C-alpha angles and dihedrals in degrees: 000000000000131000115233113257095245091051091048092051092052091045091052090046091056091046091049091050090048092050091048092051092044093048094050090042091052092050090050090048090054093047093045094048095046102042129084102226105092091120139001128205140171120243121177095337094312126105112229129187135193142192135187095283107032147003126230136213121192104300100357139065129204131194118248099262097187121066107243111192094214092052092047091050093045091049092048094049092047093050093046089048090052090052094047092049093046093049089046090054091051092049090043090055090048088055088064091053096053093221100197104203089083100050093145091049110078105211094190092058092043092051091050091051091049091051090051090049089050090050092050093049093049089047090053091048092050093045093051093047093045095048096048094041094051093046095044106034095030089064099039105038127042097193110053136114142178112261140209099283088057093046094052088050087062091045088056089055089059095044095049089047092053092045088056091048092050093050093047089051089051090048091052091050089051092046098050098068090043092055092043091055094049094066 
């Protein structure tokens, strides 16, 4: 069974778009998780900022000594999302190669599912962090805001979602000729 050339080109275009979105999304996930600019606030005329791992005063950063459940949950969801996205990228690349020892395992579908899982996990991380931050800091500090690490976390939600969409579109293009030939 062979897929018509025009179908194959569109399928590879969707897969390429999905890999591009997933690659950029994974880089943004790494940067967002590792950097210390999830939020900024003003405390006694100094601007402070914090991330998932530490908080910073002007000129010096300190690790979060206390275990905050919302930070632990956000970290865990972000790391799991990174892993899901990275594995999805590996499987997505393998889908281009047509590695034949896994004929019953559709790599295009698996990559799409992993990208959706990654999207869901980042969404959970962002929702937990947002909810707790607004309820806690919104009541205690008047002058605070979310910062760029937080914003690129939300951008990665969108990118991993679209990578999943692209791979599912590629899967559907690959599936259609297969189901037409089976009748």
